C-alpha positions as CSV (number, residue, x, y, z in Angstrom):
1,M,0.0,0.0,0.0
2,D,1.5,3.3,-1.0
3,Q,1.8,6.4,1.1
4,R,-1.1,8.2,-0.7
5,T,-3.4,5.3,0.0
6,R,-2.4,5.2,3.7
7,S,-3.1,8.9,4.0
8,V,-6.6,8.5,2.4
9,V,-7.4,5.7,4.7
10,A,-6.4,7.6,7.8
11,D,-8.1,10.8,6.7
12,S,-11.3,8.8,5.9
13,A,-11.3,7.3,9.4
14,A,-10.9,10.8,10.9
15,I,-13.8,12.2,8.8
16,I,-16.1,9.4,9.8
17,S,-15.1,9.7,13.4
18,A,-15.8,13.5,13.4
19,A,-19.3,12.6,12.1
20,G,-19.8,10.4,15.2
21,A,-19.4,7.1,13.6
22,S,-16.5,4.6,13.2
23,M,-15.1,3.0,10.0
24,A,-15.4,-0.7,9.2
25,V,-12.8,-2.0,6.8
26,E,-14.2,-4.7,4.5
27,F,-11.8,-7.2,2.8
28,S,-13.0,-8.6,-0.5
29,P,-11.7,-11.0,-3.2
30,L,-12.8,-8.3,-5.7
31,G,-10.2,-5.8,-4.6
32,P,-6.6,-5.3,-3.4
33,V,-7.6,-5.8,0.3
34,S,-8.6,-9.5,-0.3
35,S,-8.0,-11.2,3.1
36,I,-8.3,-10.8,6.8
37,R,-4.5,-10.2,7.0
38,L,-4.6,-7.3,4.5
39,G,-7.8,-6.0,6.0
40,L,-6.0,-5.8,9.4
41,E,-3.2,-3.8,7.9
42,V,-5.8,-1.2,6.7
43,V,-7.4,-1.3,10.1
44,E,-4.1,-0.5,11.8
45,I,-3.6,2.5,9.5
46,A,-7.2,3.8,10.2
47,R,-6.8,3.4,13.9
48,R,-4.0,6.1,13.9
49,R,-7.0,8.5,13.5
50,D,-9.8,6.6,15.2
51,P,-9.1,3.7,17.7
52,R,-12.7,2.4,17.2
53,V,-12.0,1.2,13.6
54,G,-12.6,-2.5,13.1
55,L,-12.7,-5.2,10.4
56,L,-16.0,-6.2,8.6
57,V,-16.0,-9.9,8.2
58,D,-18.3,-11.1,5.4
59,S,-19.0,-14.8,5.1
60,W,-19.1,-14.7,1.3
61,H,-15.8,-12.7,1.0
62,F,-14.1,-15.0,3.6
63,S,-15.2,-18.1,1.8
64,V,-14.4,-17.1,-1.8
65,G,-11.3,-15.0,-1.0
66,D,-7.8,-15.5,0.2
67,S,-8.4,-15.8,4.0
68,T,-7.8,-19.0,5.9
69,W,-9.7,-20.8,8.7
70,E,-6.7,-20.2,10.9
71,E,-6.9,-16.5,10.3
72,L,-10.5,-16.5,11.2
73,A,-9.9,-18.6,14.3
74,T,-7.1,-16.3,15.6
75,L,-8.7,-13.0,14.6
76,A,-9.1,-11.0,17.9
77,L,-12.7,-10.4,18.5
78,D,-12.0,-6.8,19.5
79,D,-10.7,-6.3,15.9
80,I,-14.1,-7.2,14.4
81,A,-16.5,-4.2,13.7
82,Y,-19.3,-6.6,12.6
83,V,-20.1,-9.7,10.6
84,Q,-22.0,-9.8,7.3
85,F,-23.7,-13.2,6.8
86,C,-25.0,-15.0,3.8
87,D,-24.7,-18.3,1.9
88,A,-23.9,-18.6,-1.9
89,L,-25.3,-20.8,-4.6
90,A,-22.8,-23.0,-6.5
91,P,-20.9,-20.7,-8.9
92,E,-22.2,-20.5,-12.5
93,S,-19.3,-18.5,-13.8
94,D,-15.8,-17.2,-13.1
95,S,-17.2,-13.7,-12.6
96,L,-16.9,-13.1,-8.9
97,A,-18.7,-9.7,-9.4
98,R,-21.7,-11.5,-10.9
99,E,-21.6,-14.2,-8.2
100,T,-21.5,-11.7,-5.4
101,M,-24.2,-9.4,-6.7
102,H,-26.7,-12.0,-7.9
103,R,-26.1,-15.4,-6.5
104,R,-25.9,-15.1,-2.8
105,A,-28.4,-17.1,-0.9
106,A,-30.2,-17.3,2.5
107,P,-28.1,-19.0,5.1
108,G,-28.4,-22.8,4.8
109,R,-29.5,-22.7,1.2
110,G,-26.1,-22.7,-0.5
111,V,-22.7,-24.2,-0.5
112,L,-20.6,-22.2,2.0
113,D,-19.5,-23.8,5.3
114,L,-21.6,-21.5,7.5
115,D,-21.7,-23.9,10.4
116,R,-17.9,-23.7,10.7
117,F,-17.8,-20.0,10.0
118,A,-20.3,-19.1,12.7
119,A,-19.0,-21.6,15.2
120,T,-15.4,-20.3,14.7
121,L,-16.6,-16.9,15.9
122,R,-19.5,-17.8,18.2
123,D,-17.6,-20.4,20.2
124,R,-14.9,-17.9,21.0
125,G,-17.4,-15.5,22.4
126,W,-18.5,-13.3,19.4
127,T,-21.7,-11.5,20.5
128,G,-21.5,-8.5,18.2
129,T,-23.6,-7.4,15.3
130,V,-24.4,-9.9,12.6
131,S,-25.9,-8.3,9.5
132,V,-27.5,-10.5,6.9
133,E,-26.5,-9.4,3.4
134,V,-28.0,-11.5,0.7
135,L,-27.7,-10.0,-2.8
136,S,-30.0,-12.2,-4.7
137,A,-32.2,-11.8,-7.8
138,E,-34.7,-14.1,-6.1
139,L,-35.0,-11.9,-3.0
140,R,-35.4,-8.8,-5.1
141,N,-38.7,-10.2,-6.5
142,G,-40.3,-10.5,-3.0
143,T,-41.5,-7.9,-0.5
144,P,-39.2,-6.5,2.2
145,G,-41.3,-8.2,4.9
146,E,-41.1,-11.5,3.2
147,A,-37.3,-11.2,2.8
148,A,-36.9,-10.1,6.4
149,R,-38.8,-13.1,7.7
150,L,-37.0,-15.5,5.5
151,L,-33.5,-14.2,6.3
152,Y,-34.1,-13.9,10.1
153,G,-35.4,-17.5,10.2
154,A,-32.5,-18.7,8.2
155,T,-29.8,-16.8,10.1
156,A,-30.9,-17.1,13.7
157,P,-30.0,-20.8,14.2
158,Y,-26.4,-20.1,13.4
159,W,-26.0,-17.5,16.1
160,N,-28.2,-18.6,18.9
């Protein structure tokens, strides 16, 4: 990461902090910050301006990206801002952008090892925020109420 990017990250954290919020750094296989390890490097830079900055851990990004189960198992819980949770349908293409934007699934309806993902965090004491993020053509066709009921029912068993 070059010095200009480091400066932008630190300045962004300061601006967000001044607005009364804190930044969450999301690693993604779709960009240069593709793993827990690289995400934590960005978190450390941002924490120079706001000590509350943490890592956003997304089950799809974790499962499809460069992170390892050991990295997830040893990630300090205090370093996690929050968790985004979803499943994924079996890939139809090599396009990660298409897969992430249209082929995520309600937890338990796809191919990701969500039992292990949730247990790795929950069994170590994670009690923070779990946000359900299912980017799915199927869900876009229903009502918000239908989607909320479906996703809550599919997600709660992993975290209770």
